[in-house]
C-alpha positions, 0 to 999 in steps of 0.5 A: 256118208259125206256129200259127193258134191257141193250143195247149197244150204242157207240158215236163217235167223228171222225177225220175231214179228209180234213176239207176243208172249215174250217175258221181256219188256218190249221197250227194253228188248229193242235197246239191249242189242243183238248177239250172234246166233251160236246155234246156226253158227255151229250148224253152218260150220259143221255143214261146211266141214262136210263139204256143203256151201253155206250162207247165213241170213241174220235178218235181225242183225242186218235189219232186213225186210221180208223182201230183202230176205226173199231177195237173198234167198233167191240170189243164193238159191239154196236147195235146203233152208234151215230156220231156228225158232224159240216159242215167242219167235215162232211166227217169224220163223214160219214166215221165213219158211214161207219165203224159202218155199217161194224159191222152192227150197226144202225147209227144216225147222230147228230150235227150242220150239221145234223140240217142244211142239214138233207135231204142231210145228210140222202141220204147217205146209211151209215146214217140210222137216224138223230137228229135235235136240241138238242139230249139228250131226242130224243136219249134216246127215240129213243134207248128205242124204238129200244130196246123195238121194239116200233114205233119211228116215233113220236119222236120229233127231229128224222129224218128217211127214210120210203117208199122211203121218208126222214122224217124230224122231228121238231128240239127239244130243252131241256127246262130245263138244270139242270135236265140233268146229267153232261157229262159222263166224266168217258167215256172220255180220260180226260188226253188227253185234253188240250188247248194252252191258258188253264192251264193244266189240263183243261176242258170245261163246258156249263153253258147256251145254245142259243144266242139271237144275229144275227151275220151275219157269224154265223149259228143259230142252233135250240138251239139258239131260246131260251136262257137258263142257268143252275143254278149257283149252278148246274154249281159250283157243276160240277166245284167241281166234276171236281177238285176233280176227275180230278184235273182240274185247269181251266174251259173253258166255251163253252157258246155263251154269258154270260149276266151280271146277269148270270156272276155276280151270277156265280162269287158270287157262286164261291167266296161264296163256296171258289172254287179255280179255274181259268176260261175263257169264250166267252163274248160280249163287251157290256155285261161287266162293270168295277164292273162286271169285278172286281167281275169276276176277284176275282172269278178266271176269267183269260181270256175273249174271245171277238168277235170283228170281224172287225176293220172298223166301217162300216164293224163292223156294216155290220157283225151285231155284234151290237157293236162299236169300242168305246165299244170294246176299253173300254171293253179291257181296263177295263179287263186289269185294273182288271188283266183279259187277253183278247182274240180277234176274228177277221174275214178277207176277209168278203163280201165287204171287201177290203185292207183298211178294212182288214188293219183296222182290223189288226190295231185295233188288235194291238191297243187293244193288247190282250194277244191272238188273232185269225184271221179266214178267212170268210167262207159262212157257210150254212144258214148264212146271209153271205152265202146269201150275197155271193150267191147274189154276185155270190161268191158261188153257192146256192147249194154248201153245198148240193153238198158238203154233197151229196159227190160231189168232189168240190173245197174248197169255193173260198175266198170272197176277193182276197188274203184273205188267205195271209191277214190272214197270214199277220195279224198273223205275224203282231200281234205276231211277233212284238218285244214287243209281243214276249218279253211279251210272253217270260217273261210270261213263267213259266214252260216247258209247257208254253215254249212248248205252245209258241213254238207250237204257233210260229211254227204255225205262221212261217209255216202258212198254211191256208188249203191244196191244193184242189187236195191234199185234193181230193187225200187224201179223203176217197172217191177216187175210192168209189164214190156213187150214191145219189138221186139228191137234186131236184128230184121231187120223193123225198118227204119231210114230216114235223112231227108235234110237239109231 
């Protein structure tokens, strides 16, 4: 049932606060830029289409303080506030929920973390409801139910509290993507978005959802269970809209993968419609070939971001990438031949690693010599194969993430390999501070913006810092002196009920 009146709903992307267990180097994370939050953009446009009045607070892009966020909440005075969170950013999202409760709003938590640990998340008094899986349809149905004073208990994907219990809904997946309205770009501060590796102005697009692969370090969201693509006509319509309305020069696809048939059809549609755009996307080395790469380059593909992860062949197999070094080298070579820049992702300090395997990763990175590279520290995020392996080896407590979510003051996850932080630092410096690489970067500078990006990157590497000291984090935490009591995770009185499929 559609909304009968115009209810106010505010959606928030909040600051990370401590970001304690991020895989990214802190010094580089601050320099990489900020991109639009597509998830809440889609939810906002879906809510608007249903007749609701929607506002988005992107506290990160706007650099808003806690007080400024609260002021915006009070000014808009929403009945419902939706907040998104990943696991390393959950504490910030919780603070945003507390700000919303100060103004008396109903709070709804979504995002990956909610789908991983819904029970623990909803034990916080500041979080009234949660949505697991993809939220566009569930959020609209929930808001309509609240507005019309109807029951929400059978809404698929909704989690809520009832009679002392926490009810966890079945994760929801949006089967057809084309009918979704494009993200509510008009509610976002589009002028604030940028990327250290993107042309300016840049924007993100999600052309597909889901991923059939099973990499050991990656949490499989409910969305991954079914791989779906939008029609290429629908995608290119959005690209043309962004060019016309915001002057976008480059599109950064947020897809997990881009299979050959999909990337071929997309490239042909861009060429057919003569759309002048540069674009980049994550990709797997086993999903490209020379002919496809030529077509992609012709359509404006400027960068392909490949997940390589490890340099040692045995470790590459252990992380379940289902690729081999020969495929990796071929993909990078063929991309360079057609003029597509490459970006390589690597993980340092994985389970079973040692100095030899970590050095092999650095050596492979230098041999591939991509335009850009990212080295991340292995972090056993919840419900990943890496987490289970780390638990088996006694490297992390099995209830670490439950306690983390419940608000216990914990040390950051201990590196799975001694000195992993130092190896990440060594990897970045070994790769980027080579005379050849520095000269290459210098010769590619074409504008003041290029110069600024190179300086930012250099500062991030030279002042390398993986994360803040644990005690500094605790001292800065929004929870110091405000500890709350939560039911114990193993409390036998806490009952969990699964809703049947609606």
